[in-house]
N, C-alpha and C positions, 0 to 999 in steps of 0.2 A: 504494500500500500504506500509506503514512503517513496519507493522508486517511481511509482506512477504519479504521485503528487509532485515530486521533483521534476519529472518530465513535463508535466502540465505547466508548472511555473515557468520553465524554460521556453515553452512554446507560446505562452500567452503574451499579449501586449501589456503595457503598463496599465491601460484603462481597464483591462479585464482581471487584473490581479486581485482586486478587492473581492470579486465574486469567487475567485479561485480559493481564497482563504476560507470563505464560508463553506465551500464544497469540501475542503480537506478537513474541516472541523465538524462535519456533519456526523453526529453520533449514530444515527440510524444507518447511514451508509457504512460507517466503520463496523457496526455490529453485524450487518449483513455480510460484509466481506470476511469478518472473523468466522462466522458460521460456515461460509463457503469454504474457507481454508480448513476448518475443522472437518467438514464433510469430505473434502478431498483427501486429507491425511488419513482418515478412517477408512475410506474406500481403498486407497493405495495400500494400506496395511493389510487389508483382507484380500487383495488381488494376488493371483498366482501366475497369471499368464500376461504376455504383452497386450493381448486384446482387452483384458480387463483393466489394465493400466490406462489404455487409450480411452476406454469408456469412462473411467473415473475422471480423467483429464477433461474430456469433452463435457461431461455432465456437471461436474462441480467446479473445475478450473475455468471453464469458458461460459457455460450456460448460466450458472448461478451468479457469477460476477457480472455478466451482461444484464441479468435481471436486476441486480443491485444498482447498477449504473442507470438503467432505464427507469427504475422506480424512484431513486433518491436524488440523482443529479439534477433533473429538471427543477425539482422543488428547491434545491440549494442554490440554483443559479438565479432565482427570482430576486 
């Protein structure tokens, strides 16, 4: 999450940095990302084959994070 925040700060103009700070301090977004990471770690711990690892990465590492961003970032950008 910190890496994504840093990358976002680098990519933003000065005028957009105020809204970026509110996005990175959004507790709901942080909680959602933590749960996605927890789900990913639990899924990977139970995986035995590369196909299961790919499933875990897609489901929790990509889809859940995308859900978090789609749900909480528009609200934080207001």
